[in-house]
PQR file of N, CA, C, O and H, with PARSE charges and radii, in Angstrom:
ATOM      1  N   MET A   1     -61.259  44.222  34.087 -0.4000 1.5000
ATOM      2  CA  MET A   1     -60.697  44.702  32.840 -0.0000 2.0000
ATOM      3  C   MET A   1     -61.059  46.124  32.908  0.5500 1.7000
ATOM      4  O   MET A   1     -62.124  46.605  33.296 -0.5500 1.4000
ATOM      5  N   PRO A   2     -59.901  46.785  32.427 -0.5600 1.5000
ATOM      6  CA  PRO A   2     -60.628  48.376  32.292  0.2800 2.0000
ATOM      7  C   PRO A   2     -61.285  48.992  31.464  0.5500 1.7000
ATOM      8  O   PRO A   2     -61.373  48.689  30.274 -0.5500 1.4000
ATOM      9  N   LYS A   3     -61.827  49.943  32.023 -0.4000 1.5000
ATOM     10  CA  LYS A   3     -62.956  50.113  30.590 -0.0000 2.0000
ATOM     11  C   LYS A   3     -62.227  51.311  28.880  0.5500 1.7000
ATOM     12  O   LYS A   3     -61.309  52.064  28.557 -0.5500 1.4000
ATOM     13  H   LYS A   3     -61.755  50.189  32.989  0.4000 1.0000
ATOM     14  N   LEU A   4     -63.092  50.874  28.522 -0.4000 1.5000
ATOM     15  CA  LEU A   4     -62.386  50.680  26.780 -0.0000 2.0000
ATOM     16  C   LEU A   4     -62.662  52.542  26.332  0.5500 1.7000
ATOM     17  O   LEU A   4     -63.763  53.087  26.263 -0.5500 1.4000
ATOM     18  H   LEU A   4     -63.838  50.262  28.784  0.4000 1.0000
ATOM     19  N   LYS A   5     -61.773  52.971  26.171 -0.4000 1.5000
ATOM     20  CA  LYS A   5     -61.767  54.377  25.450 -0.0000 2.0000
ATOM     21  C   LYS A   5     -62.502  54.556  23.895  0.5500 1.7000
ATOM     22  O   LYS A   5     -62.027  53.889  22.976 -0.5500 1.4000
ATOM     23  H   LYS A   5     -60.878  52.527  26.227  0.4000 1.0000
ATOM     24  N   THR A   6     -63.514  55.348  23.659 -0.4000 1.5000
ATOM     25  CA  THR A   6     -63.869  55.915  22.445 -0.0000 2.0000
ATOM     26  C   THR A   6     -62.714  56.786  22.215  0.5500 1.7000
ATOM     27  O   THR A   6     -62.067  57.551  22.930 -0.5500 1.4000
ATOM     28  H   THR A   6     -63.900  55.890  24.405  0.4000 1.0000
ATOM     29  N   ARG A   7     -62.660  56.405  20.923 -0.4000 1.5000
ATOM     30  CA  ARG A   7     -61.897  57.641  19.823 -0.0000 2.0000
ATOM     31  C   ARG A   7     -62.515  58.633  19.701  0.5500 1.7000
ATOM     32  O   ARG A   7     -63.602  58.398  19.173 -0.5500 1.4000
ATOM     33  H   ARG A   7     -63.185  55.784  20.342  0.4000 1.0000
ATOM     34  N   ARG A   8     -62.327  59.895  19.987 -0.4000 1.5000
ATOM     35  CA  ARG A   8     -63.177  61.308  19.939 -0.0000 2.0000
ATOM     36  C   ARG A   8     -63.121  61.103  18.454  0.5500 1.7000
ATOM     37  O   ARG A   8     -64.172  60.846  17.867 -0.5500 1.4000
ATOM     38  H   ARG A   8     -61.444  60.086  20.417  0.4000 1.0000
ATOM     39  N   ALA A   9     -61.903  61.198  17.739 -0.4000 1.5000
ATOM     40  CA  ALA A   9     -62.396  61.812  16.434 -0.0000 2.0000
ATOM     41  C   ALA A   9     -63.258  60.792  15.714  0.5500 1.7000
ATOM     42  O   ALA A   9     -64.399  61.144  15.415 -0.5500 1.4000
ATOM     43  H   ALA A   9     -61.049  61.407  18.215  0.4000 1.0000
ATOM     44  N   ALA A  10     -62.917  59.772  15.452 -0.4000 1.5000
ATOM     45  CA  ALA A  10     -63.858  58.705  14.970 -0.0000 2.0000
ATOM     46  C   ALA A  10     -65.688  59.303  15.571  0.5500 1.7000
ATOM     47  O   ALA A  10     -66.608  59.716  14.865 -0.5500 1.4000
ATOM     48  H   ALA A  10     -61.990  59.485  15.695  0.4000 1.0000
ATOM     49  N   ALA A  11     -65.645  59.121  17.069 -0.4000 1.5000
ATOM     50  CA  ALA A  11     -67.025  59.809  17.460 -0.0000 2.0000
ATOM     51  C   ALA A  11     -67.941  60.707  16.573  0.5500 1.7000
ATOM     52  O   ALA A  11     -68.915  60.348  15.912 -0.5500 1.4000
ATOM     53  H   ALA A  11     -64.898  58.785  17.643  0.4000 1.0000
ATOM     54  N   LYS A  12     -67.323  62.165  16.729 -0.4000 1.5000
ATOM     55  CA  LYS A  12     -66.921  63.199  15.320 -0.0000 2.0000
ATOM     56  C   LYS A  12     -67.619  63.077  14.132  0.5500 1.7000
ATOM     57  O   LYS A  12     -68.055  63.933  13.361 -0.5500 1.4000
ATOM     58  H   LYS A  12     -66.532  62.457  17.265  0.4000 1.0000
ATOM     59  N   ARG A  13     -67.651  61.901  14.114 -0.4000 1.5000
ATOM     60  CA  ARG A  13     -67.055  61.553  11.879 -0.0000 2.0000
ATOM     61  C   ARG A  13     -68.312  60.709  12.076  0.5500 1.7000
ATOM     62  O   ARG A  13     -69.308  61.343  11.728 -0.5500 1.4000
ATOM     63  H   ARG A  13     -67.298  61.206  14.740  0.4000 1.0000
ATOM     64  N   PHE A  14     -68.480  59.956  12.350 -0.4000 1.5000
ATOM     65  CA  PHE A  14     -68.749  58.143  12.792 -0.0000 2.0000
ATOM     66  C   PHE A  14     -70.608  58.847  12.803  0.5500 1.7000
ATOM     67  O   PHE A  14     -70.643  60.074  12.890 -0.5500 1.4000
ATOM     68  H   PHE A  14     -67.670  59.441  12.633  0.4000 1.0000
ATOM     69  N   ARG A  15     -72.039  58.115  12.722 -0.4000 1.5000
ATOM     70  CA  ARG A  15     -72.565  57.368  13.409 -0.0000 2.0000
ATOM     71  C   ARG A  15     -73.291  56.498  13.311  0.5500 1.7000
ATOM     72  O   ARG A  15     -73.650  56.052  12.221 -0.5500 1.4000
ATOM     73  H   ARG A  15     -72.011  57.117  12.651  0.4000 1.0000
ATOM     74  N   ILE A  16     -73.594  56.149  14.206 -0.4000 1.5000
ATOM     75  CA  ILE A  16     -74.184  54.125  13.527 -0.0000 2.0000
ATOM     76  C   ILE A  16     -75.390  54.519  13.725  0.5500 1.7000
ATOM     77  O   ILE A  16     -75.695  55.380  14.551 -0.5500 1.4000
ATOM     78  H   ILE A  16     -73.302  56.511  15.091  0.4000 1.0000
ATOM     79  N   THR A  17     -76.054  54.017  13.101 -0.4000 1.5000
ATOM     80  CA  THR A  17     -78.273  53.536  12.163 -0.0000 2.0000
ATOM     81  C   THR A  17     -78.647  52.433  12.982  0.5500 1.7000
ATOM     82  O   THR A  17     -77.871  51.502  13.198 -0.5500 1.4000
ATOM     83  H   THR A  17     -75.807  53.318  12.431  0.4000 1.0000
ATOM     84  N   GLY A  18     -80.082  52.506  13.564 -0.4000 1.5000
ATOM     85  CA  GLY A  18     -80.935  51.764  14.617 -0.0000 2.0000
ATOM     86  C   GLY A  18     -80.337  50.257  14.396  0.5500 1.7000
ATOM     87  O   GLY A  18     -80.050  49.493  15.318 -0.5500 1.4000
ATOM     88  H   GLY A  18     -80.712  53.262  13.389  0.4000 1.0000
ATOM     89  N   THR A  19     -80.146  49.856  12.428 -0.4000 1.5000
ATOM     90  CA  THR A  19     -79.621  48.803  12.078 -0.0000 2.0000
ATOM     91  C   THR A  19     -78.035  48.197  12.006  0.5500 1.7000
ATOM     92  O   THR A  19     -77.581  47.268  11.338 -0.5500 1.4000
ATOM     93  H   THR A  19     -80.378  50.477  11.679  0.4000 1.0000
ATOM     94  N   GLY A  20     -77.226  49.340  13.216 -0.4000 1.5000
ATOM     95  CA  GLY A  20     -75.916  48.774  13.270 -0.0000 2.0000
ATOM     96  C   GLY A  20     -75.100  48.927  11.773  0.5500 1.7000
ATOM     97  O   GLY A  20     -74.389  48.013  11.355 -0.5500 1.4000
ATOM     98  H   GLY A  20     -77.595  50.094  13.759  0.4000 1.0000
ATOM     99  N   LYS A  21     -75.283  50.102  11.081 -0.4000 1.5000
ATOM    100  CA  LYS A  21     -74.659  50.332   9.681 -0.0000 2.0000
ATOM    101  C   LYS A  21     -74.383  51.471   9.756  0.5500 1.7000
ATOM    102  O   LYS A  21     -75.221  52.372   9.708 -0.5500 1.4000
ATOM    103  H   LYS A  21     -75.861  50.845  11.420  0.4000 1.0000
ATOM    104  N   LEU A  22     -72.574  51.713   9.948 -0.4000 1.5000
ATOM    105  CA  LEU A  22     -72.275  53.511  10.428 -0.0000 2.0000
ATOM    106  C   LEU A  22     -72.301  54.416   9.300  0.5500 1.7000
ATOM    107  O   LEU A  22     -72.078  53.866   8.222 -0.5500 1.4000
ATOM    108  H   LEU A  22     -71.893  50.982   9.987  0.4000 1.0000
ATOM    109  N   GLN A  23     -72.489  55.504   9.273 -0.4000 1.5000
ATOM    110  CA  GLN A  23     -73.105  56.392   9.091 -0.0000 2.0000
ATOM    111  C   GLN A  23     -71.468  57.730   8.155  0.5500 1.7000
ATOM    112  O   GLN A  23     -70.591  58.177   8.894 -0.5500 1.4000
ATOM    113  H   GLN A  23     -72.670  55.951  10.150  0.4000 1.0000
ATOM    114  N   ARG A  24     -71.470  58.008   6.874 -0.4000 1.5000
ATOM    115  CA  ARG A  24     -70.416  59.308   6.985 -0.0000 2.0000
ATOM    116  C   ARG A  24     -70.528  60.329   6.576  0.5500 1.7000
ATOM    117  O   ARG A  24     -71.722  60.523   6.350 -0.5500 1.4000
ATOM    118  H   ARG A  24     -72.182  57.645   6.274  0.4000 1.0000
ATOM    119  N   ARG A  25     -69.825  61.324   6.280 -0.4000 1.5000
ATOM    120  CA  ARG A  25     -69.961  62.495   5.723 -0.0000 2.0000
ATOM    121  C   ARG A  25     -69.662  62.254   3.982  0.5500 1.7000
ATOM    122  O   ARG A  25     -69.636  61.103   3.546 -0.5500 1.4000
ATOM    123  H   ARG A  25     -68.854  61.167   6.463  0.4000 1.0000
ATOM    124  N   HIS A  26     -69.581  62.697   3.638 -0.4000 1.5000
ATOM    125  CA  HIS A  26     -69.101  62.737   1.800 -0.0000 2.0000
ATOM    126  C   HIS A  26     -67.477  63.702   1.846  0.5500 1.7000
ATOM    127  O   HIS A  26     -67.576  64.710   2.547 -0.5500 1.4000
ATOM    128  H   HIS A  26     -69.602  63.632   3.992  0.4000 1.0000
ATOM    129  N   ALA A  27     -66.441  63.548   1.367 -0.4000 1.5000
ATOM    130  CA  ALA A  27     -65.564  64.683   1.551 -0.0000 2.0000
ATOM    131  C   ALA A  27     -66.185  65.682   0.088  0.5500 1.7000
ATOM    132  O   ALA A  27     -67.377  65.890  -0.139 -0.5500 1.4000
ATOM    133  H   ALA A  27     -66.361  62.730   0.798  0.4000 1.0000
ATOM    134  N   PHE A  28     -65.359  66.039  -0.510 -0.4000 1.5000
ATOM    135  CA  PHE A  28     -65.119  67.660  -0.609 -0.0000 2.0000
ATOM    136  C   PHE A  28     -65.811  68.429  -1.163  0.5500 1.7000
ATOM    137  O   PHE A  28     -66.158  68.842  -2.270 -0.5500 1.4000
ATOM    138  H   PHE A  28     -64.390  65.870  -0.326  0.4000 1.0000
ATOM    139  N   ARG A  29     -66.026  68.604   0.616 -0.4000 1.5000
ATOM    140  CA  ARG A  29     -67.872  69.682   0.488 -0.0000 2.0000
ATOM    141  C   ARG A  29     -67.844  70.727   1.101  0.5500 1.7000
ATOM    142  O   ARG A  29     -68.879  71.276   1.480 -0.5500 1.4000
ATOM    143  H   ARG A  29     -65.744  68.269   1.515  0.4000 1.0000
ATOM    144  N   ASN A  30     -65.898  71.509   1.458 -0.4000 1.5000
ATOM    145  CA  ASN A  30     -65.653  72.104   2.679 -0.0000 2.0000
ATOM    146  C   ASN A  30     -65.541  73.799   1.970  0.5500 1.7000
ATOM    147  O   ASN A  30     -65.839  74.915   2.396 -0.5500 1.4000
ATOM    148  H   ASN A  30     -65.058  71.063   1.151  0.4000 1.0000
ATOM    149  N   HIS A  31     -64.898  73.227   0.573 -0.4000 1.5000
ATOM    150  CA  HIS A  31     -64.369  74.047   0.165 -0.0000 2.0000
ATOM    151  C   HIS A  31     -64.440  74.781  -1.202  0.5500 1.7000
ATOM    152  O   HIS A  31     -65.476  74.700  -1.861 -0.5500 1.4000
ATOM    153  H   HIS A  31     -64.656  72.321   0.227  0.4000 1.0000
ATOM    154  N   LEU A  32     -63.676  75.294  -1.524 -0.4000 1.5000
ATOM    155  CA  LEU A  32     -63.556  75.315  -3.504 -0.0000 2.0000
ATOM    156  C   LEU A  32     -65.270  75.027  -3.491  0.5500 1.7000
ATOM    157  O   LEU A  32     -65.637  74.038  -4.125 -0.5500 1.4000
ATOM    158  H   LEU A  32     -62.834  75.360  -0.989  0.4000 1.0000
ATOM    159  N   LEU A  33     -65.982  75.583  -3.022 -0.4000 1.5000
ATOM    160  CA  LEU A  33     -67.846  75.022  -4.080 -0.0000 2.0000
ATOM    161  C   LEU A  33     -68.179  75.761  -5.096  0.5500 1.7000
ATOM    162  O   LEU A  33     -69.231  75.822  -5.731 -0.5500 1.4000
ATOM    163  H   LEU A  33     -65.684  76.387  -2.506  0.4000 1.0000
ATOM    164  N   GLY A  34     -66.860  76.507  -5.230 -0.4000 1.5000
ATOM    165  CA  GLY A  34     -68.122  77.581  -6.697 -0.0000 2.0000
ATOM    166  C   GLY A  34     -67.816  76.907  -7.733  0.5500 1.7000
ATOM    167  O   GLY A  34     -68.307  77.349  -8.772 -0.5500 1.4000
ATOM    168  H   GLY A  34     -66.004  76.457  -4.714  0.4000 1.0000
ATOM    169  N   HIS A  35     -67.128  75.917  -7.836 -0.4000 1.5000
ATOM    170  CA  HIS A  35     -67.396  75.716  -9.663 -0.0000 2.0000
ATOM    171  C   HIS A  35     -68.122  74.889  -9.596  0.5500 1.7000
ATOM    172  O   HIS A  35     -68.747  74.539 -10.597 -0.5500 1.4000
ATOM    173  H   HIS A  35     -66.729  75.558  -6.992  0.4000 1.0000
ATOM    174  N   LYS A  36     -68.336  74.128  -8.065 -0.4000 1.5000
ATOM    175  CA  LYS A  36     -69.308  72.484  -8.528 -0.0000 2.0000
ATOM    176  C   LYS A  36     -70.548  72.556  -8.693  0.5500 1.7000
ATOM    177  O   LYS A  36     -71.363  73.348  -8.219 -0.5500 1.4000
ATOM    178  H   LYS A  36     -67.828  74.413  -7.252  0.4000 1.0000
ATOM    179  N   SER A  37     -70.680  71.656  -9.420 -0.4000 1.5000
ATOM    180  CA  SER A  37     -73.140  71.723  -9.247 -0.0000 2.0000
ATOM    181  C   SER A  37     -73.582  72.206  -7.985  0.5500 1.7000
ATOM    182  O   SER A  37     -73.156  72.253  -6.831 -0.5500 1.4000
ATOM    183  H   SER A  37     -70.018  71.012  -9.805  0.4000 1.0000
ATOM    184  N   SER A  38     -74.383  72.476  -8.491 -0.4000 1.5000
ATOM    185  CA  SER A  38     -75.693  72.074  -7.309 -0.0000 2.0000
ATOM    186  C   SER A  38     -75.579  71.329  -7.281  0.5500 1.7000
ATOM    187  O   SER A  38     -74.951  70.910  -6.309 -0.5500 1.4000
ATOM    188  H   SER A  38     -74.729  72.438  -9.428  0.4000 1.0000
ATOM    189  N   LYS A  39     -76.122  70.224  -8.446 -0.4000 1.5000
ATOM    190  CA  LYS A  39     -76.490  68.718  -8.319 -0.0000 2.0000
ATOM    191  C   LYS A  39     -75.190  67.738  -7.466  0.5500 1.7000
ATOM    192  O   LYS A  39     -75.331  67.039  -6.463 -0.5500 1.4000
ATOM    193  H   LYS A  39     -76.633  70.564  -9.236  0.4000 1.0000
ATOM    194  N   ARG A  40     -74.188  67.940  -8.111 -0.4000 1.5000
ATOM    195  CA  ARG A  40     -72.665  67.377  -6.937 -0.0000 2.0000
ATOM    196  C   ARG A  40     -73.016  68.348  -5.863  0.5500 1.7000
ATOM    197  O   ARG A  40     -73.643  67.592  -5.120 -0.5500 1.4000
ATOM    198  H   ARG A  40     -74.073  68.508  -8.927  0.4000 1.0000
ATOM    199  N   LYS A  41     -73.034  69.364  -5.351 -0.4000 1.5000
ATOM    200  CA  LYS A  41     -72.963  70.029  -4.423 -0.0000 2.0000
ATOM    201  C   LYS A  41     -74.352  68.799  -3.295  0.5500 1.7000
ATOM    202  O   LYS A  41     -73.956  68.174  -2.312 -0.5500 1.4000
ATOM    203  H   LYS A  41     -72.525  69.978  -5.954  0.4000 1.0000
ATOM    204  N   ARG A  42     -75.581  68.752  -3.691 -0.4000 1.5000
ATOM    205  CA  ARG A  42     -76.436  68.359  -3.115 -0.0000 2.0000
ATOM    206  C   ARG A  42     -76.599  67.473  -2.894  0.5500 1.7000
ATOM    207  O   ARG A  42     -77.410  67.395  -1.971 -0.5500 1.4000
ATOM    208  H   ARG A  42     -75.903  69.260  -4.490  0.4000 1.0000
ATOM    209  N   PHE A  43     -75.914  65.632  -3.594 -0.4000 1.5000
ATOM    210  CA  PHE A  43     -75.357  64.915  -3.198 -0.0000 2.0000
ATOM    211  C   PHE A  43     -74.259  64.116  -2.224  0.5500 1.7000
ATOM    212  O   PHE A  43     -74.296  62.977  -1.758 -0.5500 1.4000
ATOM    213  H   PHE A  43     -75.255  65.696  -4.343  0.4000 1.0000
ATOM    214  N   LEU A  44     -72.992  65.473  -2.077 -0.4000 1.5000
ATOM    215  CA  LEU A  44     -71.761  65.424  -1.335 -0.0000 2.0000
ATOM    216  C   LEU A  44     -72.489  65.862   0.302  0.5500 1.7000
ATOM    217  O   LEU A  44     -71.980  65.620   1.397 -0.5500 1.4000
ATOM    218  H   LEU A  44     -72.961  66.398  -2.456  0.4000 1.0000
ATOM    219  N   ALA A  45     -74.093  66.713  -0.025 -0.4000 1.5000
ATOM    220  CA  ALA A  45     -74.905  66.979   1.982 -0.0000 2.0000
ATOM    221  C   ALA A  45     -74.928  66.069   2.130  0.5500 1.7000
ATOM    222  O   ALA A  45     -74.642  65.720   3.276 -0.5500 1.4000
ATOM    223  H   ALA A  45     -74.506  66.910  -0.914  0.4000 1.0000
ATOM    224  N   THR A  46     -75.335  64.798   0.945 -0.4000 1.5000
ATOM    225  CA  THR A  46     -75.928  63.696   2.105 -0.0000 2.0000
ATOM    226  C   THR A  46     -75.463  62.410   2.772  0.5500 1.7000
ATOM    227  O   THR A  46     -74.283  62.091   2.625 -0.5500 1.4000
ATOM    228  H   THR A  46     -75.566  65.081   0.015  0.4000 1.0000
ATOM    229  N   SER A  47     -76.351  61.569   3.557 -0.4000 1.5000
ATOM    230  CA  SER A  47     -74.697  61.091   4.054 -0.0000 2.0000
ATOM    231  C   SER A  47     -74.519  59.652   3.321  0.5500 1.7000
ATOM    232  O   SER A  47     -75.347  59.047   2.640 -0.5500 1.4000
ATOM    233  H   SER A  47     -77.310  61.828   3.676  0.4000 1.0000
ATOM    234  N   ALA A  48     -73.167  59.280   3.669 -0.4000 1.5000
ATOM    235  CA  ALA A  48     -72.449  57.883   2.943 -0.0000 2.0000
ATOM    236  C   ALA A  48     -72.543  56.382   4.148  0.5500 1.7000
ATOM    237  O   ALA A  48     -72.423  56.413   5.373 -0.5500 1.4000
ATOM    238  H   ALA A  48     -72.494  59.771   4.222  0.4000 1.0000
ATOM    239  N   THR A  49     -72.733  55.469   3.465 -0.4000 1.5000
ATOM    240  CA  THR A  49     -72.442  54.864   4.281 -0.0000 2.0000
ATOM    241  C   THR A  49     -70.753  54.261   4.961  0.5500 1.7000
ATOM    242  O   THR A  49     -69.698  54.789   4.610 -0.5500 1.4000
ATOM    243  H   THR A  49     -72.830  55.444   2.470  0.4000 1.0000
ATOM    244  N   VAL A  50     -70.772  53.964   5.215 -0.4000 1.5000
ATOM    245  CA  VAL A  50     -69.048  53.121   5.688 -0.0000 2.0000
ATOM    246  C   VAL A  50     -68.659  51.863   4.619  0.5500 1.7000
ATOM    247  O   VAL A  50     -69.599  51.071   4.552 -0.5500 1.4000
ATOM    248  H   VAL A  50     -71.629  53.535   5.501  0.4000 1.0000
ATOM    249  N   ASP A  51     -67.629  51.522   3.856 -0.4000 1.5000
ATOM    250  CA  ASP A  51     -67.910  50.293   3.346 -0.0000 2.0000
ATOM    251  C   ASP A  51     -67.641  49.193   4.349  0.5500 1.7000
ATOM    252  O   ASP A  51     -67.057  49.169   5.432 -0.5500 1.4000
ATOM    253  H   ASP A  51     -66.866  52.166   3.911  0.4000 1.0000
ATOM    254  N   PRO A  52     -68.454  48.023   3.397 -0.5600 1.5000
ATOM    255  CA  PRO A  52     -68.066  47.009   4.617  0.2800 2.0000
ATOM    256  C   PRO A  52     -66.205  46.567   4.634  0.5500 1.7000
ATOM    257  O   PRO A  52     -65.966  46.278   5.807 -0.5500 1.4000
ATOM    258  N   THR A  53     -65.307  46.469   4.055 -0.4000 1.5000
ATOM    259  CA  THR A  53     -63.787  46.530   4.629 -0.0000 2.0000
ATOM    260  C   THR A  53     -63.379  47.518   5.437  0.5500 1.7000
ATOM    261  O   THR A  53     -62.300  47.270   5.975 -0.5500 1.4000
ATOM    262  H   THR A  53     -65.501  46.704   3.103  0.4000 1.0000
ATOM    263  N   ASP A  54     -63.769  48.356   5.661 -0.4000 1.5000
ATOM    264  CA  ASP A  54     -63.887  49.273   6.430 -0.0000 2.0000
ATOM    265  C   ASP A  54     -64.353  49.570   7.803  0.5500 1.7000
ATOM    266  O   ASP A  54     -63.840  50.188   8.736 -0.5500 1.4000
ATOM    267  H   ASP A  54     -64.645  48.557   5.224  0.4000 1.0000
ATOM    268  N   HIS A  55     -65.994  48.661   7.578 -0.4000 1.5000
ATOM    269  CA  HIS A  55     -66.593  48.885   8.719 -0.0000 2.0000
ATOM    270  C   HIS A  55     -66.181  48.030  10.537  0.5500 1.7000
ATOM    271  O   HIS A  55     -66.561  48.080  11.707 -0.5500 1.4000
ATOM    272  H   HIS A  55     -66.411  48.159   6.819  0.4000 1.0000
ATOM    273  N   ASP A  56     -65.521  47.565   9.959 -0.4000 1.5000
ATOM    274  CA  ASP A  56     -64.644  46.366  11.960 -0.0000 2.0000
ATOM    275  C   ASP A  56     -63.731  47.763  12.142  0.5500 1.7000
ATOM    276  O   ASP A  56     -63.661  48.396  13.195 -0.5500 1.4000
ATOM    277  H   ASP A  56     -65.212  47.525   9.009  0.4000 1.0000
ATOM    278  N   ARG A  57     -63.185  48.038  11.142 -0.4000 1.5000
ATOM    279  CA  ARG A  57     -61.802  48.957  12.188 -0.0000 2.0000
ATOM    280  C   ARG A  57     -62.274  50.282  12.500  0.5500 1.7000
ATOM    281  O   ARG A  57     -61.460  50.961  13.126 -0.5500 1.4000
ATOM    282  H   ARG A  57     -63.243  47.524  10.286  0.4000 1.0000
ATOM    283  N   VAL A  58     -63.868  51.073  12.108 -0.4000 1.5000
ATOM    284  CA  VAL A  58     -64.153  51.882  12.689 -0.0000 2.0000
ATOM    285  C   VAL A  58     -64.970  51.443  13.718  0.5500 1.7000
ATOM    286  O   VAL A  58     -65.405  52.419  14.329 -0.5500 1.4000
ATOM    287  H   VAL A  58     -64.529  50.521  11.599  0.4000 1.0000
ATOM    288  N   GLN A  59     -65.353  50.417  14.159 -0.4000 1.5000
ATOM    289  CA  GLN A  59     -66.156  49.747  15.561 -0.0000 2.0000
ATOM    290  C   GLN A  59     -65.171  50.016  16.093  0.5500 1.7000
ATOM    291  O   GLN A  59     -64.941  51.074  16.679 -0.5500 1.4000
ATOM    292  H   GLN A  59     -64.999  49.624  13.663  0.4000 1.0000
ATOM    293  N   GLY A  60     -64.105  48.664  15.906 -0.4000 1.5000
ATOM    294  CA  GLY A  60     -63.222  48.966  16.935 -0.0000 2.0000
ATOM    295  C   GLY A  60     -62.555  50.427  17.469  0.5500 1.7000
ATOM    296  O   GLY A  60     -61.706  50.442  18.361 -0.5500 1.4000
ATOM    297  H   GLY A  60     -64.292  47.804  15.430  0.4000 1.0000
ATOM    298  N   MET A  61     -63.144  51.889  16.679 -0.4000 1.5000
ATOM    299  CA  MET A  61     -62.854  52.632  17.490 -0.0000 2.0000
ATOM    300  C   MET A  61     -63.649  53.705  18.362  0.5500 1.7000
ATOM    301  O   MET A  61     -63.437  54.742  18.991 -0.5500 1.4000
ATOM    302  H   MET A  61     -63.834  51.877  15.955  0.4000 1.0000
ATOM    303  N   LEU A  62     -64.885  52.676  17.961 -0.4000 1.5000
ATOM    304  CA  LEU A  62     -66.345  53.087  18.687 -0.0000 2.0000
ATOM    305  C   LEU A  62     -66.580  52.132  19.429  0.5500 1.7000
ATOM    306  O   LEU A  62     -67.544  51.520  18.968 -0.5500 1.4000
ATOM    307  H   LEU A  62     -65.056  51.834  17.450  0.4000 1.0000
ATOM    308  N   PRO A  63     -65.992  51.409  20.872 -0.5600 1.5000
ATOM    309  CA  PRO A  63     -66.286  50.375  21.804  0.2800 2.0000
ATOM    310  C   PRO A  63     -67.855  50.510  21.739  0.5500 1.7000
ATOM    311  O   PRO A  63     -68.470  49.815  20.930 -0.5500 1.4000
ATOM    312  N   TYR A  64     -68.385  51.208  22.401 -0.4000 1.5000
ATOM    313  CA  TYR A  64     -69.417  51.473  22.796 -0.0000 2.0000
ATOM    314  C   TYR A  64     -71.162  51.743  21.919  0.5500 1.7000
ATOM    315  O   TYR A  64     -72.312  51.704  22.356 -0.5500 1.4000
ATOM    316  H   TYR A  64     -67.885  51.773  23.059  0.4000 1.0000
ATOM    317  N   GLY A  65     -70.671  51.969  20.758 -0.4000 1.5000
ATOM    318  CA  GLY A  65     -71.247  52.587  20.143 -0.0000 2.0000
ATOM    319  C   GLY A  65     -71.955  51.068  19.751  0.5500 1.7000
ATOM    320  O   GLY A  65     -72.294  50.864  20.916 -0.5500 1.4000
ATOM    321  H   GLY A  65     -69.737  52.001  20.404  0.4000 1.0000
ATOM    322  N   SER A  66     -72.215  50.420  19.372 -0.4000 1.5000
ATOM    323  CA  SER A  66     -73.611  49.528  18.921 -0.0000 2.0000
ATOM    324  C   SER A  66     -74.628  48.645  19.910  0.5500 1.7000
ATOM    325  O   SER A  66     -75.596  48.055  19.430 -0.5500 1.4000
ATOM    326  H   SER A  66     -71.940  50.587  18.425  0.4000 1.0000
TER
END
């Protein structure tokens, strides 16, 4: 069997935790930040976990991640 290729776009966007969960960034934190509250921007700066419904799809893009 040939080696599987990692999807580079997914590798740049997702990280795998020690317990095997997938971490992602929040959306809406790139630009147009002037009207957003500091509390909202602070929340968006934290990492989030990938929803279980998308977990298998993202895991397939990162074959050697886990």
